[in-house]
C-alpha positions as CSV (number, residue, x, y, z in Angstrom):
1,M,-30.7,195.9,20.7
2,S,-34.8,195.8,21.6
3,V,-37.6,195.1,19.1
4,A,-38.7,198.1,19.3
5,R,-35.3,199.9,18.5
6,T,-34.8,197.3,15.7
7,A,-37.8,198.2,14.0
8,W,-38.1,201.7,14.5
9,R,-34.3,202.5,12.9
10,A,-35.5,200.0,10.3
11,A,-38.5,201.6,9.2
12,V,-36.4,205.2,9.6
13,L,-33.7,203.5,7.3
14,A,-36.4,202.1,4.4
15,C,-38.3,205.6,4.3
16,L,-34.5,207.5,3.6
17,A,-33.8,204.7,0.9
18,L,-37.3,205.5,-0.6
19,F,-36.4,209.4,-0.9
20,A,-32.6,208.2,-1.8
21,S,-33.9,206.1,-4.6
22,T,-36.3,208.7,-6.6
23,P,-33.9,211.1,-9.5
24,A,-36.1,213.9,-8.0
25,A,-34.8,213.8,-4.4
26,A,-31.1,213.4,-6.0
27,A,-31.6,216.5,-7.9
28,E,-33.0,218.6,-5.1
29,A,-29.8,217.3,-3.0
30,D,-28.0,219.1,-6.4
31,A,-29.4,222.4,-5.8
32,Y,-29.3,222.2,-2.0
33,P,-29.5,224.7,-0.5
34,S,-30.9,227.0,-3.0
35,R,-32.4,229.4,-0.4
36,P,-32.0,230.7,2.7
37,V,-32.2,227.8,6.0
38,R,-34.0,228.8,8.9
39,F,-33.1,227.7,12.4
40,I,-35.7,227.6,15.1
41,V,-34.6,227.5,18.7
42,P,-37.5,226.5,20.9
43,I,-36.3,228.7,24.1
44,G,-35.8,232.0,24.6
45,P,-32.3,234.5,24.0
46,G,-29.8,234.7,26.9
47,S,-29.0,230.7,26.9
48,S,-26.1,229.4,26.0
49,G,-28.1,227.1,23.3
50,D,-29.7,230.3,21.7
51,T,-25.7,231.8,21.2
52,M,-24.2,228.7,19.9
53,T,-26.5,228.6,17.0
54,R,-26.2,232.2,16.2
55,T,-22.4,231.3,16.2
56,F,-22.6,228.2,14.2
57,A,-25.5,229.4,11.7
58,E,-22.8,232.0,10.5
59,Y,-19.8,229.4,10.0
60,L,-22.6,227.8,8.0
61,R,-23.8,231.1,5.8
62,K,-19.8,230.4,4.7
63,T,-19.9,226.8,3.8
64,A,-23.4,226.8,2.6
65,G,-23.5,230.1,0.4
66,Q,-26.7,230.7,1.5
67,A,-28.3,233.0,4.3
68,I,-28.9,231.2,7.7
69,L,-32.0,232.8,9.9
70,V,-32.3,232.1,13.3
71,E,-35.4,232.8,15.0
72,N,-36.6,231.9,18.7
73,R,-39.3,230.6,19.4
74,P,-39.9,229.6,23.2
75,G,-42.5,228.2,25.0
76,A,-44.6,225.2,26.0
77,E,-41.5,223.8,27.6
78,L,-39.8,223.7,24.0
79,S,-42.5,221.8,22.8
80,L,-43.5,225.3,20.6
81,G,-40.7,225.5,18.7
82,T,-40.3,222.2,17.8
83,Q,-43.9,222.3,16.5
84,V,-43.3,225.3,14.6
85,A,-40.0,223.5,13.0
86,L,-42.3,220.2,12.3
87,N,-44.9,221.9,10.3
88,E,-42.9,223.2,7.7
89,P,-41.8,220.9,4.8
90,A,-39.3,217.8,5.2
91,D,-37.1,219.2,2.6
92,G,-34.0,220.4,5.0
93,Y,-34.9,223.8,4.8
94,T,-35.9,223.8,8.4
95,V,-33.6,223.0,11.2
96,V,-34.6,222.7,14.9
97,L,-32.2,223.0,18.0
98,I,-33.0,219.9,20.1
99,S,-31.9,219.1,23.4
100,P,-33.2,216.3,26.0
101,S,-36.2,218.1,26.7
102,A,-37.7,218.0,23.3
103,T,-36.7,214.4,22.5
104,V,-36.9,212.7,25.4
105,I,-38.2,214.2,28.5
106,N,-41.2,215.9,27.0
107,P,-42.5,212.4,26.0
108,L,-42.5,211.3,29.4
109,F,-43.8,214.9,30.9
110,V,-46.3,216.1,28.8
111,K,-49.8,214.7,28.0
112,D,-50.9,214.9,24.3
113,L,-47.4,216.3,23.0
114,P,-47.7,217.5,19.5
115,Y,-45.3,215.5,17.8
116,R,-43.3,212.5,18.6
117,P,-40.0,212.1,19.2
118,Q,-39.5,209.9,15.6
119,D,-41.0,213.0,13.8
120,L,-37.0,214.4,14.6
121,Y,-34.3,213.2,12.3
122,P,-30.9,214.0,14.4
123,V,-28.8,215.4,12.2
124,L,-25.3,217.1,14.8
125,N,-24.5,217.0,18.1
126,V,-23.1,220.0,18.6
127,T,-22.2,220.4,22.7
128,R,-22.7,218.9,26.0
129,H,-23.2,221.5,28.7
130,V,-23.6,220.9,32.6
131,A,-26.1,222.7,34.9
132,V,-25.0,225.3,38.2
133,L,-27.2,226.0,40.9
134,V,-27.2,229.7,41.5
135,A,-28.4,232.5,43.9
136,S,-28.0,236.1,44.3
137,A,-25.2,237.6,45.7
138,A,-27.4,239.1,48.1
139,S,-28.7,235.8,48.9
140,P,-28.0,234.1,52.6
141,Y,-27.3,230.8,51.1
142,K,-23.7,230.2,50.9
143,T,-23.4,226.6,49.7
144,L,-26.3,223.9,49.0
145,G,-25.8,223.0,52.5
146,D,-27.7,225.9,53.5
147,V,-30.1,225.7,51.1
148,V,-31.3,222.1,51.9
149,E,-30.9,223.1,55.7
150,A,-33.4,226.0,54.8
151,A,-35.9,223.9,52.6
152,R,-36.0,221.3,55.6
153,R,-36.8,224.1,58.1
154,D,-39.5,225.4,55.6
155,K,-41.3,223.1,53.3
156,G,-41.8,224.5,49.8
157,G,-40.4,227.7,51.4
158,V,-37.3,227.8,48.8
159,S,-38.1,228.8,45.2
160,L,-35.9,227.4,42.7
161,G,-36.2,229.0,39.1
162,T,-36.1,226.1,36.4
163,Y,-36.7,226.4,32.4
164,G,-37.4,223.1,29.9
165,N,-38.1,220.4,31.5
166,T,-34.5,218.9,31.5
167,Y,-33.8,220.8,34.4
168,R,-37.4,219.8,36.1
169,L,-36.1,216.9,36.3
170,G,-33.1,217.9,37.4
171,A,-34.4,219.7,40.1
172,L,-36.8,217.2,41.1
173,D,-33.8,214.5,41.5
174,L,-32.1,216.9,43.2
175,A,-35.2,217.6,45.7
176,R,-35.6,214.2,46.1
177,R,-32.0,213.3,46.9
178,A,-31.6,215.6,49.6
179,G,-35.2,214.8,51.1
180,V,-36.6,218.4,50.6
181,D,-39.5,220.3,48.3
182,F,-38.8,223.2,46.2
183,N,-41.3,225.8,45.2
184,Q,-40.4,224.8,41.7
185,V,-41.1,228.4,39.5
186,P,-41.5,227.5,35.7
187,Y,-39.5,229.9,33.0
188,K,-39.0,230.5,29.0
189,G,-35.6,230.8,29.5
190,A,-32.4,231.2,31.2
191,A,-32.3,235.4,30.8
192,Q,-35.3,235.9,33.0
193,A,-34.7,233.2,36.0
194,V,-31.5,234.7,36.2
195,A,-33.1,238.5,36.4
196,D,-35.2,237.4,38.9
197,V,-32.6,235.6,41.0
198,V,-31.2,238.9,40.7
199,G,-33.9,240.5,41.3
200,G,-34.6,238.4,44.6
201,S,-38.4,237.2,43.4
202,V,-36.9,234.0,43.0
203,D,-34.1,232.6,45.6
204,L,-32.4,230.2,43.1
205,A,-32.0,229.1,39.8
206,L,-30.8,225.4,38.2
207,I,-29.4,227.0,34.7
208,D,-26.2,226.0,32.4
209,I,-23.0,227.1,33.4
210,A,-22.3,229.1,30.5
211,G,-24.9,231.8,31.5
212,A,-24.3,231.9,34.8
213,A,-20.3,232.2,34.7
214,P,-20.1,235.6,33.4
215,L,-22.7,236.9,36.0
216,V,-20.6,235.1,38.7
217,A,-17.6,236.8,37.6
218,S,-19.5,240.2,37.7
219,G,-20.8,239.6,41.5
220,K,-24.2,239.5,40.5
221,I,-24.9,235.7,41.5
222,R,-23.4,233.1,43.3
223,A,-22.9,230.0,42.4
224,L,-23.7,227.3,44.7
225,A,-22.9,224.0,43.1
226,V,-22.0,222.4,39.6
227,A,-24.1,219.6,38.7
228,G,-20.9,217.5,37.2
229,D,-18.8,214.8,38.1
230,R,-16.0,217.0,38.7
231,R,-15.4,220.6,39.2
232,H,-16.0,222.9,36.0
233,P,-12.8,225.0,34.7
234,L,-15.3,228.2,34.6
235,L,-16.0,228.2,38.5
236,P,-13.1,226.1,39.8
237,D,-13.6,227.4,43.1
238,V,-17.1,225.9,43.3
239,A,-18.0,222.1,44.7
240,T,-20.0,219.9,43.0
241,V,-23.6,218.5,44.1
242,Q,-21.6,215.3,44.9
243,E,-19.0,216.9,46.9
244,A,-21.9,218.0,49.2
245,G,-22.5,214.7,49.7
246,Y,-25.3,213.7,47.0
247,P,-23.0,211.0,45.1
248,G,-24.2,210.3,41.3
249,Y,-25.9,213.3,40.9
250,S,-25.3,215.3,37.8
251,L,-27.6,217.3,35.1
252,Y,-26.1,217.2,31.3
253,V,-27.8,218.7,28.8
254,F,-26.4,218.1,24.8
255,I,-27.5,220.3,22.3
256,G,-27.7,219.5,18.9
257,F,-29.7,220.2,15.2
258,A,-32.4,217.7,13.7
259,I,-34.3,218.5,10.9
260,R,-38.3,216.8,9.9
261,A,-38.2,213.0,9.7
262,G,-38.8,212.3,6.1
263,T,-36.2,214.5,4.3
264,P,-35.0,212.9,1.1
265,A,-31.8,211.3,2.6
266,P,-29.6,213.1,-0.1
267,V,-30.5,216.7,1.5
268,A,-30.3,215.2,5.0
269,S,-26.8,213.7,3.9
270,K,-25.8,216.9,2.4
271,L,-26.9,219.0,5.1
272,E,-24.8,216.6,7.9
273,D,-21.9,217.0,5.6
274,M,-21.9,220.4,5.5
275,M,-22.4,220.5,9.2
276,L,-20.0,218.2,10.1
277,R,-17.3,220.5,7.7
278,V,-18.3,223.5,9.7
279,M,-17.5,221.6,13.3
280,D,-14.1,221.2,11.7
281,D,-12.9,224.5,11.8
282,P,-10.8,224.9,14.9
283,A,-12.0,228.4,15.4
284,L,-16.0,227.8,15.5
285,R,-14.9,224.6,17.9
286,A,-12.8,227.4,20.2
287,Q,-15.7,229.8,20.2
288,L,-18.4,227.3,20.9
289,A,-16.0,226.0,23.8
290,Q,-16.3,229.5,25.4
291,Q,-19.7,230.4,24.8
292,S,-21.4,227.2,26.1
293,G,-18.8,226.5,28.6
294,G,-19.3,222.8,27.4
295,E,-17.5,220.0,25.9
296,V,-17.8,220.3,22.6
297,V,-18.6,217.2,20.9
298,G,-19.3,217.4,17.1
299,T,-20.7,214.2,16.0
300,G,-23.1,213.2,13.1
301,S,-26.9,211.4,12.6
302,Q,-25.9,207.9,13.6
303,A,-23.6,208.9,17.0
304,F,-26.4,211.6,17.9
305,A,-29.3,209.0,17.5
306,E,-27.9,206.4,19.8
307,L,-27.1,209.1,22.2
308,I,-30.6,209.9,22.1
309,R,-32.0,206.7,22.4
310,A,-29.8,206.1,25.6
311,E,-30.8,209.6,27.0
312,G,-34.4,208.1,26.7
313,V,-33.8,205.3,28.8
314,R,-31.8,206.8,31.3
315,Y,-34.9,209.8,31.8
316,A,-37.4,207.3,32.0
317,D,-35.9,205.2,34.6
318,L,-35.0,208.4,36.6
319,A,-38.8,209.5,36.1
320,R,-40.4,206.3,37.5
321,Q,-37.8,206.6,40.7
322,I,-39.0,210.0,41.5
323,G,-42.5,209.5,40.4
324,A,-42.9,212.1,37.8
325,V,-45.9,212.2,36.4
326,P,-47.5,213.5,32.9
327,R,-48.8,217.4,33.2
């Protein structure tokens, strides 16, 4: 364990221990939640993260005995909604959906980021999602090989929609491996990216598989390659990027929930316990699996924090390899 990591963890534990030791914190935890809890989703409607949050919130409402309000606050590469949540008191009444973008990638890409990753206290890792590269059903591109061939003929002539820095970085990594340049088009969420693919104003999109699969089934878009280690059960006939000739390429996204660091430990612990109880419900897990198209995880704060630290190391290494710079 690195010195920096050890120091960071010790500081967090010390802070939580301080809060836990106060009678006021214990009393606050006993009453928690005594009013509605607000969930901030820093991406637009239509993504699996948004759908998943709304489903989870309904189950949590029954356990918490309070209303759970869900609010979309997209923009600024997910940092807008994240900062909205961090502007609220550290009392457990504001929860924010987090992903690699907010926790490990924005710090690599975004200059003057208005928050620090350690300002977030991860509570629950809910699901892991895989990305898929899609085109319009009317597109001339039928495989990833078709895309690469066209991009090599016309540098920057193939447009690719992404949303959030996770997908942006994944697209840059794919371009690096294929030796091409894509004209990346940024979006606030998956819904608009897919709409523009269907409408023909952008050639491709790299999005989560849950949002893509129903549109593939309906014939509106075509899946070209899945960005996982193996084929996905939602799209079993679609080859992986690795099968297409790029070994080692994958793009997975974790989705979970966090609160503001500094929340009294008894409150944070009670919220985590409630969330873990909710995740034990087989009906919820089945719904999340269907909606997300991903792996339902359901691990608590300690394991989630370890995952985020490991992803931070991995993405920092990838950013160095592709020469990504802050913007």
